[in-house]
ZANU-393066 format. One record per residue: y, z, x of N, C-alpha, C, O, CB in turn; residue number from 1. Coordinates in Angstrom, 3 decimals, padded with zeros to 6 digits, always signed. Each point is the difference from the previous one (the first is absolute). Glycine has a CB too. Layout:
REM residues N
[r [Y; Z; X]; [Y; Z; X]; [Y; Z; X]; [Y; Z; X]; [Y; Z; X]; NUM] ...
***
This chain:
REM residues 82
[r [-001.182; +000.000; +000.813]; [+001.182; +000.000; -000.813]; [+001.254; +000.000; +000.863]; [+000.991; -000.646; -000.341]; [-002.251; +001.834; -001.450]; 1] [r [+001.220; -000.480; +002.885]; [+001.170; +000.055; +000.866]; [+000.316; -001.371; +000.590]; [+001.166; -000.335; +000.206]; [-001.699; +002.722; +000.322]; 2] [r [-000.502; -003.179; -000.257]; [+000.237; -001.324; +000.554]; [+000.561; -000.952; -001.041]; [+000.795; -000.879; +000.331]; [-002.635; +001.268; +001.286]; 3] [r [+001.443; -000.228; -002.858]; [+000.453; -000.896; -001.058]; [+001.491; +000.149; -000.241]; [+000.698; -000.998; -000.181]; [-002.957; +001.115; -000.866]; 4] [r [+002.763; +001.116; +001.041]; [+001.418; +000.216; -000.273]; [+000.806; +000.200; +001.274]; [+001.178; +000.350; -000.061]; [-001.807; +000.646; -002.121]; 5] [r [+000.002; -001.216; +003.342]; [+000.663; +000.013; +001.307]; [+000.701; +001.334; +000.275]; [+001.182; +000.030; +000.343]; [-000.873; -002.505; -000.535]; 6] [r [-001.043; +003.562; +000.040]; [+000.521; +001.329; +000.329]; [-000.643; +000.455; +001.299]; [-001.221; -000.044; +000.150]; [+001.588; +000.615; -002.601]; 7] [r [+000.457; -000.139; +003.378]; [-000.479; +000.503; +001.280]; [+000.353; +001.478; +000.085]; [+001.178; +000.351; +000.066]; [-000.917; -002.629; +001.046]; 8] [r [-001.269; +003.149; -001.111]; [+000.257; +001.434; +000.030]; [+000.407; +000.476; +001.390]; [+000.726; +000.985; +000.130]; [-002.360; -000.702; -001.985]; 9] [r [+001.169; -000.978; +002.897]; [+000.331; +000.382; +001.371]; [+000.582; -001.220; +000.705]; [-000.616; -001.066; +000.022]; [-001.225; +002.834; +000.036]; 10] [r [+003.034; -001.604; +000.518]; [+000.661; -001.081; +000.721]; [+000.396; +000.516; +001.374]; [+000.727; +000.986; +000.117]; [+000.120; -002.032; -002.272]; 11] [r [-001.324; +000.382; +003.183]; [+000.301; +000.384; +001.392]; [-000.362; +001.453; +000.293]; [+000.735; +000.693; +000.704]; [+001.107; -002.368; -000.701]; 12] [r [-002.953; +002.131; -000.530]; [-000.469; +001.355; +000.263]; [+000.731; +001.081; -000.764]; [-000.204; +001.183; +000.273]; [-000.419; -001.982; +001.925]; 13] [r [+001.480; +000.428; -003.161]; [+000.735; +000.980; -000.794]; [-000.270; -000.249; -001.476]; [-000.232; -001.133; -000.423]; [+002.024; +001.315; +002.198]; 14] [r [-001.759; +000.884; -002.542]; [-000.233; -000.101; -001.436]; [+001.200; -000.668; -000.659]; [+001.143; +000.387; +000.242]; [-002.605; +001.679; -000.204]; 15] [r [+001.201; -003.052; -000.857]; [+001.038; -000.669; -000.768]; [+000.068; +000.715; -001.359]; [-000.765; -000.314; -000.912]; [+000.399; -001.959; +002.110]; 16] [r [+001.285; +003.230; -001.322]; [+000.051; +000.856; -001.185]; [+000.401; -000.756; -001.259]; [-000.458; +000.344; -001.089]; [+001.021; +001.547; +002.579]; 17] [r [+000.277; -002.908; -001.370]; [+000.389; -000.775; -001.181]; [-001.207; -000.725; -000.584]; [-000.210; +000.026; -001.213]; [+002.526; -000.312; +002.152]; 18] [r [-003.114; -000.362; -000.084]; [-001.186; -000.696; -000.501]; [-001.044; +000.985; -000.519]; [-000.719; -000.306; -000.951]; [+001.155; -001.551; +002.570]; 19] [r [-000.526; +003.034; -001.005]; [-000.912; +001.027; -000.500]; [+000.424; +000.454; -001.389]; [-000.841; +000.159; -000.884]; [+000.369; +000.587; +003.235]; 20] [r [+001.781; -000.535; -002.551]; [+000.515; +000.373; -001.307]; [-000.244; -001.126; -001.009]; [-000.398; +000.264; -001.135]; [+002.143; +001.194; +002.232]; 21] [r [-001.511; -002.702; -000.697]; [-000.215; -001.147; -000.878]; [-001.470; -000.102; -000.413]; [-000.304; -000.261; -001.164]; [+002.223; -000.933; +002.271]; 22] [r [-002.819; +001.397; -000.163]; [-001.443; -000.041; -000.265]; [-000.395; +001.090; -000.995]; [-000.732; -000.264; -000.954]; [+000.329; -000.664; +003.262]; 23] [r [+000.885; +002.151; -002.086]; [-000.330; +001.109; -000.896]; [+000.599; -000.201; -001.382]; [-000.651; +000.291; -001.003]; [+000.540; +001.227; +002.972]; 24] [r [+001.343; -002.013; -002.037]; [+000.639; -000.233; -001.296]; [-000.748; -001.071; -000.782]; [-000.195; +000.138; -001.207]; [+002.412; +000.523; +002.176]; 25] [r [-002.633; -001.714; -000.300]; [-000.746; -001.072; -000.658]; [-001.328; +000.506; -000.552]; [-000.349; -000.292; -001.144]; [+001.431; -001.366; +002.670]; 26] [r [-001.810; +002.404; -000.733]; [-001.289; +000.530; -000.445]; [+000.161; +001.012; -001.132]; [-000.791; +000.014; -000.943]; [-000.102; -000.379; +003.245]; 27] [r [+001.915; +001.207; -002.206]; [+000.234; +001.010; -001.028]; [+000.401; -000.641; -001.322]; [-000.510; +000.386; -001.052]; [+001.187; +001.236; +002.829]; 28] [r [+000.222; -002.586; -001.737]; [+000.433; -000.676; -001.228]; [-001.145; -000.750; -000.664]; [-000.088; -000.040; -001.228]; [+002.374; -000.175; +002.195]; 29] [r [-003.152; -000.373; -000.173]; [-001.160; -000.683; -000.569]; [-000.910; +000.996; -000.716]; [-000.490; -000.288; -001.091]; [+000.617; -001.452; +002.906]; 30] [r [-000.356; +002.903; -001.215]; [-000.829; +001.024; -000.628]; [+000.615; +000.561; -001.268]; [-000.692; +000.182; -001.001]; [-000.175; +000.373; +003.236]; 31] [r [+002.157; -000.280; -002.199]; [+000.692; +000.518; -001.183]; [-000.047; -001.037; -001.122]; [-000.186; +000.346; -001.167]; [+001.706; +001.062; +002.627]; 32] [r [-001.353; -002.660; -001.106]; [-000.084; -001.069; -000.998]; [-001.372; -000.082; -000.640]; [-000.107; -000.193; -001.211]; [+001.821; -001.054; +002.481]; 33] [r [-002.758; +001.391; -000.481]; [-001.360; -000.014; -000.554]; [-000.214; +001.150; -000.973]; [-000.571; -000.191; -001.074]; [-000.252; -000.887; +003.172]; 34] [r [+001.281; +002.279; -001.724]; [-000.142; +001.150; -000.893]; [+000.782; -000.203; -001.293]; [-000.490; +000.315; -001.085]; [+000.176; +001.165; +003.078]; 35] [r [+001.531; -002.007; -001.874]; [+000.843; -000.202; -001.187]; [-000.615; -001.035; -000.939]; [-000.023; +000.203; -001.214]; [+002.056; +000.390; +002.568]; 36] [r [-002.527; -001.690; -000.808]; [-000.632; -001.031; -000.827]; [-001.265; +000.543; -000.647]; [-000.243; -000.226; -001.185]; [+001.183; -001.567; +002.671]; 37] [r [-001.745; +002.509; -000.707]; [-001.238; +000.561; -000.538]; [+000.250; +000.967; -001.141]; [-000.690; -000.050; -001.018]; [-000.328; -000.221; +003.249]; 38] [r [+001.992; +001.147; -002.073]; [+000.318; +000.963; -001.064]; [+000.562; -000.697; -001.228]; [-000.312; +000.386; -001.126]; [+000.748; +001.355; +002.858]; 39] [r [+000.388; -002.761; -001.529]; [+000.571; -000.729; -001.134]; [-001.080; -000.729; -000.790]; [+000.004; +000.027; -001.230]; [+002.130; -000.296; +002.505]; 40] [r [-003.045; -000.371; -000.583]; [-001.074; -000.723; -000.681]; [-000.961; +000.977; -000.667]; [-000.473; -000.257; -001.107]; [+000.675; -001.623; +002.765]; 41] [r [-000.494; +002.991; -001.000]; [-000.937; +000.985; -000.540]; [+000.514; +000.639; -001.288]; [-000.791; +000.388; -000.861]; [+000.007; +000.052; +003.183]; 42] [r [+002.097; -000.331; -002.454]; [+000.589; +000.605; -001.197]; [+000.035; -000.956; -001.192]; [+000.498; +000.363; -001.065]; [+000.869; +001.071; +002.562]; 43] [r [-001.880; -002.632; -001.334]; [-000.014; -000.965; -001.103]; [-000.925; +000.435; -001.127]; [-000.805; +000.919; +000.154]; [+001.310; -002.724; +001.481]; 44] [r [-000.376; +001.134; -002.758]; [-000.747; +000.380; -001.192]; [-001.405; -000.592; -000.053]; [-000.916; +000.634; -000.525]; [+003.079; -000.459; -000.639]; 45] [r [-002.343; -001.372; +001.695]; [-001.298; -000.656; -000.137]; [-000.997; +000.516; +001.034]; [+000.368; +000.546; +001.040]; [+000.785; -002.576; -001.939]; 46] [r [-002.398; +001.841; +000.577]; [-001.074; +000.447; +000.888]; [+000.005; -000.797; +001.310]; [-000.256; +000.549; +001.072]; [-001.115; +000.112; -003.083]; 47] [r [+001.664; -001.956; +001.911]; [+000.026; -000.846; +001.202]; [+001.096; +000.457; +000.968]; [-000.204; +000.005; +001.214]; [-000.674; -001.942; -002.570]; 48] [r [+002.041; +002.319; +000.817]; [+001.083; +000.487; +000.865]; [-000.381; +001.321; +000.663]; [+000.329; +000.227; +001.164]; [+001.350; -001.375; -002.636]; 49] [r [-002.367; +002.013; +000.743]; [-000.413; +001.282; +000.592]; [-000.997; -000.227; +001.136]; [+000.086; +000.644; +001.045]; [+000.289; +000.503; -003.259]; 50] [r [-001.316; -002.060; +002.005]; [-000.985; -000.302; +001.053]; [+000.696; -000.650; +001.188]; [-000.259; +000.363; +001.148]; [-001.563; -000.644; -002.877]; 51] [r [+002.711; -000.684; +001.458]; [+000.752; -000.637; +001.077]; [+000.867; +001.000; +000.745]; [+000.112; -000.060; +001.225]; [-000.117; -002.060; -002.521]; 52] [r [+000.615; +003.032; +000.565]; [+000.819; +001.033; +000.627]; [-000.821; +000.901; +000.895]; [+000.446; +000.377; +001.083]; [+001.074; -000.451; -003.029]; 53] [r [-002.705; +000.418; +001.508]; [-000.881; +000.828; +000.834]; [-000.380; -000.729; +001.281]; [-000.070; +000.604; +001.071]; [-000.817; +000.515; -003.128]; 54] [r [+000.643; -002.423; +001.940]; [-000.352; -000.773; +001.193]; [+001.182; -000.070; +000.977]; [-000.181; +000.119; +001.211]; [-001.448; -001.474; -002.585]; 55] [r [+002.826; +001.164; +000.842]; [+001.182; -000.036; +000.870]; [+000.244; +001.381; +000.609]; [+000.386; +000.098; +001.164]; [+000.623; -001.951; -002.563]; 56] [r [-001.226; +002.908; +000.634]; [+000.151; +001.354; +000.554]; [-001.048; +000.273; +001.077]; [+000.289; +000.680; +000.984]; [+000.650; +000.102; -003.181]; 57] [r [-002.143; -001.301; +002.021]; [-001.030; +000.133; +001.031]; [+000.431; -000.749; +001.259]; [-000.187; +000.491; +001.113]; [-001.610; -000.275; -002.883]; 58] [r [+002.371; -001.402; +001.593]; [+000.517; -000.759; +001.134]; [+001.144; +000.761; +000.669]; [+000.081; +000.039; +001.228]; [-000.751; -002.196; -002.349]; 59] [r [+001.554; +002.761; +000.325]; [+001.116; +000.770; +000.552]; [-000.499; +001.217; +000.771]; [+000.544; +000.329; +001.054]; [+000.905; -001.105; -002.943]; 60] [r [-002.470; +001.442; +001.380]; [-000.565; +001.156; +000.708]; [-000.628; -000.442; +001.327]; [+000.164; +000.666; +001.023]; [-000.593; +000.495; -003.235]; 61] [r [-000.281; -002.275; +002.187]; [-000.593; -000.528; +001.237]; [+001.091; -000.380; +000.992]; [-000.119; +000.259; +001.197]; [-001.867; -001.104; -002.490]; 62] [r [+003.041; +000.233; +000.788]; [+001.120; -000.373; +000.859]; [+000.651; +001.242; +000.607]; [+000.399; -000.021; +001.164]; [-000.012; -002.035; -002.563]; 63] [r [-000.277; +003.134; +000.625]; [+000.601; +001.232; +000.506]; [-000.824; +000.583; +001.140]; [+000.558; +000.500; +000.977]; [+000.406; -000.057; -003.243]; 64] [r [-002.272; -000.504; +002.150]; [-000.871; +000.481; +001.077]; [+000.177; -000.876; +001.235]; [+000.063; +000.504; +001.121]; [-001.726; +000.382; -002.808]; 65] [r [+001.742; -002.200; +001.480]; [+000.217; -000.914; +001.120]; [+001.377; +000.219; +000.622]; [+000.153; -000.117; +001.216]; [-001.677; -001.559; -002.299]; 66] [r [+002.529; +001.994; +000.258]; [+001.351; +000.275; +000.490]; [-000.004; +001.240; +000.901]; [+000.632; +000.015; +001.057]; [+000.350; -001.059; -003.143]; 67] [r [-001.696; +002.072; +001.654]; [-000.110; +001.197; +000.833]; [-000.696; -000.314; +001.321]; [+000.417; +000.471; +001.058]; [-000.480; +000.946; -003.125]; 68] [r [-001.003; -002.216; +001.996]; [-000.701; -000.397; +001.218]; [+000.891; -000.812; +000.921]; [-000.037; +000.176; +001.218]; [-002.097; -000.160; -002.483]; 69] [r [+002.933; -000.902; +000.695]; [+000.928; -000.806; +000.788]; [+001.044; +000.882; +000.673]; [+000.321; -000.203; +001.171]; [-000.682; -001.729; -002.726]; 70] [r [+000.888; +002.902; +000.831]; [+000.984; +000.908; +000.592]; [-000.615; +000.822; +001.121]; [+000.644; +000.234; +001.023]; [+000.554; -000.129; -003.211]; 71] [r [-002.421; +000.329; +002.010]; [-000.678; +000.753; +001.053]; [-000.209; -000.880; +001.231]; [+000.207; +000.446; +001.129]; [-001.351; +000.978; -002.867]; 72] [r [+000.733; -002.673; +001.518]; [-000.216; -000.916; +001.111]; [+001.295; -000.270; +000.747]; [+000.018; +000.023; +001.231]; [-001.911; -001.061; -002.477]; 73] [r [+002.980; +000.783; +000.521]; [+001.290; -000.249; +000.644]; [+000.432; +001.233; +000.784]; [+000.497; -000.123; +001.120]; [+000.145; -001.491; -002.952]; 74] [r [-000.823; +002.798; +001.259]; [+000.370; +001.223; +000.704]; [-000.796; +000.157; +001.289]; [+000.567; +000.321; +001.044]; [+000.015; +000.735; -003.230]; 75] [r [-001.887; -001.278; +002.120]; [-000.816; +000.171; +001.210]; [+000.328; -001.049; +001.047]; [-000.060; +000.286; +001.196]; [-001.753; +000.699; -002.588]; 76] [r [+002.161; -002.199; +000.966]; [+000.338; -001.047; +000.963]; [+001.367; +000.233; +000.637]; [+000.196; -000.284; +001.182]; [-001.591; -001.311; -002.495]; 77] [r [+002.333; +002.110; +000.530]; [+001.360; +000.205; +000.508]; [+000.208; +001.364; +000.644]; [+001.045; +000.245; +000.602]; [-000.266; -001.781; -002.362]; 78] [r [-001.757; +002.422; +001.643]; [+000.130; +001.353; +000.553]; [+000.245; -000.048; +001.516]; [+000.727; +000.840; +000.530]; [-002.240; +000.037; -002.355]; 79] [r [+000.924; -001.833; +002.514]; [+000.172; -000.095; +001.447]; [+001.419; -000.423; +000.391]; [+000.438; +000.249; +001.123]; [-002.861; -000.808; -000.939]; 80] [r [+003.137; -000.081; -001.117]; [+001.337; -000.488; +000.302]; [+001.101; +001.010; -000.332]; [+001.161; -000.205; +000.357]; [-002.014; -002.081; -000.776]; 81] [r [+000.490; +003.373; -000.260]; [+001.015; +000.994; -000.371]; [+000.377; +000.880; +001.163]; [+000.841; +000.888; -000.144]; [-001.709; -000.910; -002.161]; 82] 
***
């Protein structure tokens, strides 16, 4: 993902804090959006919307776990540069 959007977390042996903030903001907004869409669909009246909402909420929960793992990985990789 970092290569697709051309974000470099480390430049010349130093942490690029702006790109780190941009990376975290992008990942966080995507997760919040998934939760918001899932809750909105789940609150629908029809059975199909409730099932679809549950699936989106399951995807959002999985994404949240992956987000935590990504943050842990970034922390462990950048710990040597602090």
